[in-house]
C-alpha positions in Angstrom: 129.6 105.5 71.5 126.0 105.5 72.7 124.9 107.2 75.9 122.1 105.5 77.9 120.1 107.5 80.3 118.1 105.5 82.9 115.4 107.3 84.9 114.4 105.5 88.1 111.2 106.2 90.0 110.8 105.0 93.6 107.4 104.6 95.1 106.9 103.7 98.8 105.8 100.2 99.3 104.2 98.3 102.2 107.0 97.4 104.6 109.3 100.1 103.4 111.4 100.5 100.3 115.0 101.2 99.5 115.7 104.9 99.6 117.8 106.4 96.8 120.8 108.6 97.7 119.0 111.6 96.2 116.2 111.2 98.7 118.6 111.0 101.7 120.4 114.1 100.5 117.1 116.0 100.0 115.9 115.1 103.4 119.2 116.1 105.0 119.1 119.5 103.2 115.5 120.0 104.3 116.3 119.2 107.9 119.3 121.5 107.9 117.2 124.5 106.9 115.5 126.7 109.5 112.2 127.1 107.6 111.8 123.6 106.4 108.0 123.8 106.6 108.1 126.2 103.7 110.6 124.1 101.8 108.6 121.0 102.7 105.4 122.5 101.4 107.0 123.4 98.1 108.6 120.0 97.8 105.3 118.2 98.4 103.5 120.4 95.9 106.3 119.6 93.3 106.1 115.9 94.2 102.3 115.9 93.7 102.6 117.6 90.3 105.3 115.1 89.2 103.2 112.2 90.4 100.1 113.6 88.6 102.0 113.9 85.4 103.5 110.3 85.8 100.0 108.7 86.1 98.3 111.0 83.5 96.2 112.9 86.0 94.7 116.3 85.7 95.0 118.5 88.8 91.6 120.1 87.8 89.8 116.8 88.4 92.2 114.5 90.2 94.1 114.6 93.5 97.4 113.0 94.4 98.0 112.0 98.0 101.3 111.6 99.6 101.8 110.1 103.1 104.1 108.6 105.6 103.7 105.1 104.3 101.3 102.6 102.6 99.8 101.5 105.9 98.8 105.0 106.8 97.5 105.8 103.4 95.4 102.7 103.1 93.9 103.3 106.6 93.0 106.8 105.6 91.5 105.6 102.3 89.4 102.9 104.0 88.1 105.5 106.6 87.3 108.0 103.8 85.3 105.4 101.9 83.2 104.9 105.0 82.9 108.6 105.8 81.7 109.5 102.4 79.3 106.5 102.2 81.1 104.9 99.4 81.6 101.8 101.6 78.8 100.9 104.0 77.4 98.1 106.1 76.8 95.0 103.9 79.3 95.9 101.2 82.0 93.4 100.4 85.7 94.2 99.9 87.8 91.4 98.5 91.4 91.2 99.6 94.2 88.7 98.9 95.3 86.6 101.9 98.9 86.6 100.5 99.2 90.4 100.8 101.2 92.6 103.2 99.3 93.6 106.3 99.3 97.2 105.2 97.1 96.2 102.3 94.7 94.1 104.3 94.4 95.4 107.9 92.6 98.7 107.0 89.8 96.8 105.3 89.6 94.2 108.1 89.4 97.0 110.7 86.7 98.9 108.7 84.7 95.6 108.2 84.7 95.1 112.0 83.6 98.7 112.6 80.9 99.0 109.9 79.7 95.4 109.7 
């Protein structure tokens, strides 16, 4: 007989995603420990390294960001673009009108602020 191994990868998506049982169990274990900030830091470092390997990144020249949700990450990205001068007054950002608000609102907010 043939053994089939299925590897599943779950990424957060705008509006929330289904959470696999392993994630629920890991969160529960983390919350049950007294020094969860240490455990959490190690878990985030491991997650960043795994994410970097999945997308073919190199930690010497790339960074992987993890956050609460897509809405927060896109808002931070839009603000960082303005802060660094990558996006400035008069620049255009094209967004799809059929997108989730998490994907569009940050750019609309920045456009109103920057002009």
